[in-house]
C-alpha positions in Angstrom: -25.9 14.7 55.6 -24.5 14.9 52.2 -20.7 14.9 51.8 -19.3 18.0 50.0 -19.0 17.2 46.3 -15.3 18.3 46.2 -14.2 16.1 49.0 -11.6 13.5 48.0 -13.1 10.0 47.9 -12.1 7.7 50.8 -9.6 5.1 49.5 -10.6 1.5 49.7 -8.4 -0.8 51.7 -6.4 -3.1 49.4 -6.6 -6.7 50.4 -4.0 -8.0 52.8 -2.7 -11.6 52.9 -3.1 -13.2 56.3 0.7 -13.7 56.6 1.3 -10.0 56.6 1.3 -9.2 60.3 2.1 -6.0 62.3 5.2 -7.5 63.8 6.9 -7.7 60.4 7.2 -3.9 60.4 10.7 -2.5 61.2 10.9 -1.9 65.0 11.8 1.7 64.5 8.9 2.3 62.2 6.7 0.5 64.6 7.7 2.9 67.4 6.6 5.8 65.2 3.0 4.4 65.3 2.8 4.3 69.1 0.7 7.5 69.1 -2.1 5.7 67.3 -4.8 3.5 68.9 -3.6 -0.1 69.1 -6.0 -1.4 66.5 -5.3 1.4 64.1 -1.6 1.1 64.6 -1.8 -2.6 63.6 -3.8 -1.9 60.5 -1.4 0.8 59.4 1.6 -1.4 60.2 0.3 -4.2 58.0 -0.2 -1.8 55.0 3.3 -0.4 55.5 4.6 -4.0 55.4 2.8 -4.5 52.2 4.3 -1.4 50.7 7.8 -2.7 51.5 7.1 -6.1 50.0 5.4 -4.8 46.8 7.3 -1.6 45.9 9.8 -3.3 43.6 7.6 -5.8 41.8 4.2 -4.1 41.9 4.7 -0.4 42.6 1.1 0.5 41.7 -0.3 -1.9 44.3 2.3 -0.7 46.8 1.1 2.8 46.2 -2.5 1.8 46.9 -1.5 0.4 50.3 0.5 3.6 51.0 -2.4 5.8 50.1 -4.7 3.9 52.4 -2.2 4.1 55.3 -1.8 7.8 54.7 -5.6 8.2 54.8 -5.7 6.5 58.2 -2.6 8.1 59.7 -1.7 11.2 57.8 0.1 12.9 60.7 2.7 10.2 61.2 6.1 10.9 59.5 6.9 7.3 58.6 3.5 6.9 56.9 4.2 10.0 54.7 7.7 8.8 54.0 6.5 5.4 52.8 3.8 7.1 50.8 6.4 9.3 49.1 8.7 6.4 48.3 5.8 4.3 46.9 4.7 7.3 44.7 8.2 7.7 43.4 8.5 4.0 42.4 5.1 4.3 40.7 6.3 7.3 38.7 4.0 9.8 40.5 6.7 12.4 40.8 4.5 15.3 42.1 2.9 13.1 44.7 6.3 11.8 45.8 7.6 15.3 46.4 4.5 16.3 48.3 4.7 13.3 50.6 8.4 13.5 51.2 8.2 17.2 52.0 5.6 16.4 54.5 7.8 13.8 56.1 10.6 16.3 56.3 8.3 18.9 58.0 7.3 16.2 60.6 11.0 15.4 61.4 11.1 12.3 59.2 13.4 11.3 56.4 12.8 13.3 53.2 15.1 11.1 51.1 16.9 14.0 49.5 18.2 12.1 46.5 14.7 10.8 45.7 13.3 14.3 46.0 16.0 15.7 43.7 15.4 12.9 41.2 11.6 13.7 41.2 12.4 17.3 40.6 14.5 16.3 37.6 11.7 14.0 36.3 9.3 16.9 36.5 11.7 18.9 34.2 13.1 21.1 37.0 16.9 20.2 37.1 17.7 23.6 38.7 15.6 22.6 41.8 17.4 19.3 41.9 20.7 21.1 42.1 19.3 23.5 44.7 18.4 20.5 47.0 22.0 19.4 46.8 23.1 22.7 48.4 20.6 22.5 51.2 21.7 22.2 54.8 20.3 18.6 55.0 22.7 17.6 52.2 25.7 18.1 54.5 24.4 15.5 56.9 23.7 12.7 54.4 25.3 9.3 54.8 28.0 8.4 52.2 25.6 6.2 50.3 22.9 8.9 50.1 25.5 11.6 49.3 26.7 9.5 46.3 23.2 9.0 45.1 22.6 12.7 45.2 25.8 13.3 43.3 24.5 11.0 40.6 21.2 12.8 40.4 22.9 16.2 40.2 25.2 15.0 37.5 22.2 14.0 35.5 20.6 17.4 36.2 23.8 19.1 34.9 23.5 17.1 31.7 19.8 18.2 31.4 21.0 21.8 31.5 23.7 21.1 28.8 26.5 21.4 31.4 28.3 18.3 30.3 31.8 19.1 31.6 30.3 20.0 35.0 28.5 16.7 35.0 31.8 14.9 34.6 33.7 16.9 37.2 30.9 16.5 39.8 31.5 12.8 39.8 35.3 12.9 40.1 35.2 12.3 43.9 37.3 9.9 46.1 34.3 7.5 46.2 34.9 6.9 42.4 37.2 4.0 43.3 36.8 0.6 41.8 38.6 -1.1 44.7 35.7 -0.3 47.0 33.1 -2.9 47.6 30.2 -0.6 48.4 27.0 -1.5 46.6 26.7 2.0 45.0 30.1 1.9 43.3 28.9 0.3 40.0 26.1 2.9 39.7 28.6 5.7 40.3 30.9 4.4 37.5 27.9 3.9 35.3 26.8 7.6 35.9 30.4 8.6 35.2 30.3 6.8 31.9 27.1 8.6 31.0 28.6 11.9 31.8 31.7 11.2 29.8 29.7 10.1 26.8 27.6 13.3 26.9 30.8 15.3 27.0 32.0 13.6 23.9 34.8 11.6 25.6 33.8 8.2 24.1 37.0 6.3 24.9 36.9 7.4 28.6 33.2 6.5 28.7 33.8 3.0 27.4 36.4 2.5 30.1 34.0 3.7 32.8 31.2 1.4 31.5 33.6 -1.6 31.4 34.7 -0.8 34.9 31.1 -0.6 36.1 30.4 -4.0 34.4 33.4 -5.6 36.0 32.4 -4.7 39.5 28.6 -5.1 39.0 28.3 -8.5 40.6 24.5 -8.2 41.0 23.9 -7.1 37.4 22.1 -3.9 38.4 23.3 -2.0 35.3 23.5 -2.6 31.5 27.1 -1.3 31.6 28.5 -4.0 29.3 25.8 -3.4 26.7 26.5 0.3 26.8 30.2 -0.3 26.2 29.4 -2.5 23.3 27.0 0.1 21.8 29.9 2.6 21.9 32.0 0.3 19.7 33.6 -2.3 22.0 33.1 -5.8 20.9 31.6 -8.4 23.2 34.6 -10.2 24.7 32.9 -13.6 24.7 31.7 -13.2 21.1 35.1 -12.0 20.0 36.8 -15.1 21.5 34.3 -17.4 19.8 34.8 -15.7 16.5 38.6 -16.1 16.9 38.2 -19.8 17.6 35.9 -20.3 14.6 38.5 -18.5 12.4 41.3 -20.7 13.7 39.2 -23.9 13.1 38.4 -22.7 9.6 42.1 -22.1 8.9 43.1 -25.5 10.3 40.5 -27.1 8.0 41.8 -25.2 5.0 45.3 -26.3 5.7 44.2 -29.9 6.0 42.4 -29.7 2.6 45.5 -28.2 1.0 47.7 -30.9 2.4 45.3 -33.6 1.1 45.2 -31.9 -2.3 49.0 -31.9 -2.4 49.2 -35.5 -1.5 46.7 -36.4 -4.3 48.7 -34.4 -6.8 51.9 -36.3 -5.8 50.2 -39.6 -6.2 49.0 -38.5 -9.7 52.5 -37.5 -10.7 53.9 -40.9 -9.5 51.3 -42.7 -11.5 52.1 -40.7 -14.6 55.8 -41.4 -14.2 55.1 -45.1 -13.9 53.0 -45.1 -17.1 55.7 -43.2 -19.0 58.3 -45.7 -17.9 56.1 -48.6 -19.0 55.5 -47.0 -22.4 59.3 -46.4 -22.9 60.0 -50.0 -22.1 57.4 -51.1 -24.7 58.5 -48.9 -27.7 62.2 -48.4 -26.9 61.8 -44.6 -27.2 64.7 -42.6 -25.7 63.2 -39.9 -23.5 66.6 -38.5 -22.3 66.4 -34.7 -22.4 68.3 -33.0 -25.2 72.0 -32.3 -24.3 72.0 -34.7 -21.4 74.8 -37.2 -21.1 73.6 -40.6 -22.0 74.6 -43.3 -19.5 77.1 -46.0 -21.0 75.6 -49.2 -22.2 77.4 -52.4 -21.2 77.0 -55.5 -23.3 76.9 -58.8 -21.6 
């Protein structure tokens, strides 16, 4: 029997290393696969593990594993969630939204900040803002709520609402004394909003604060501050030291020149005295009192 010509082609299973085993999957995600036959659950679990391991370094390959897992278990929320996140990291914004919406309908995590960011990437900042007003937004963890604030601030800037983008990030969580991993990103986003609003000095301070607390180097906050007119502190210190060394060298040269000049004057005086002794010439300045001469 011929397959319908419009049917989507069956995805090919990407190769899996032998060391990727089903037991490496998060226990909670593993429980979500219990409704599948054991052999199928193990296959899907291995591909989900591959998604997690590859999503940062090779998002395209991660998406291939996610698509295969979705093909084999499309009615499992954790599978649609993983597929949506993999699509997001690979820049497939529409696919990411479709998969995460499916995960939400199935009772899984829709990753609201990711969905909002995908809407923004698709040129729909208004929808990103609408998601921030949804009932689910009130139940987000602090970390996810902060991430959503960052996305919404960017959406405001997309709409030309620069002052609103700044105000939206002036929250209690904007506190450099906190050690939460999202604090540097929050200060970075605040710096971007301030820059867009024309508050360059404030933006520089925000970027420098982000750089100071960004122990993992997740942002280019220091470079952004430098681009806005702040010199590189290390380079400035090196320049100051070079200038000081040059000044010291110049002073030493001046001192040496002065010493050479004194030696030359002393030599000239000695020559003059020898000449006076030879020809008896009186070089006493005019009007000077001549010293008495005593005869023997």
